[in-house]
N, C-alpha and C positions, 0 to 999 in steps of 0.2 A: 497585519504585521508579518514578521518573519515566520512565526508559528503557523499562521494561516497559509502562507506560501508553501511551507513544508507539508502541511496537511493536503493541500491541493495536488502537490507533486506526488505524494504517496497515493492519493485517490486515483490518479491516472494509471497506476500500476495495480489497482484492485483487481484480483482475479475475476470477480463477478462482472466488472465492467468489461474486461477483455472477453469473457465468454459471451456477453451480450453482443459485443461488436462483431464477434466471429460467427454468431448463430446463423446468419444468412449465408455464410461462406462454408463450403464443404470441408474446409481445412479443419474445422472444429472436430469433425468426425475422425479425421486422421490424427489430430493432436491428442484426443482423449481416448482413442480406441486401443487400449492395452499397450503392453510393451514399454519401450523406452520413453515414448511421448507421454504416456500417463504418469510414469515415475518422475519425469522432469516437471510436469505440471504440478504434481503433488509437492515436490520440493519448492517450486516457485510459490505456491500458495502458503507453505509453511514460512518461507523467508519473508514474504510480504506481511504476514500476520506478525512475525517477530519484530520487523522494522516498524510497523505501524504502532504496535504496543509500546515499543521502546521510545518512539517519538512522543507518544502521548504521556508516558510516565516520567520520562527524564529529559525533557527538552533542555539540553545544556545544563542539566542539574539545577542547583539552586539559583545560579545566575540566570538561567532561562526563566525560572519562576519569578524572580525579582523583576526581570525585564518585562515579562508578561503582565505582572501586576501593575507596574508603573505605566505601561502602555494603556492598559484598560482604564486606569484612573484619569487619563487625559481626555 
């Protein structure tokens, strides 16, 4: 359902998945090697974590919970 689609979208932006994708590329060294790149990556990881947690905890609030429950009952 909608929540599953949201979860898959968030997973595509998972920092661990991005790191895995970039491991074979020398860009990972540039991205993570100190300075501005490292700070931006840390901020990205923090934002991803916050969005993922928010989506899990409060998917459209009570309406989302009701929708999810009704969907799972079908």
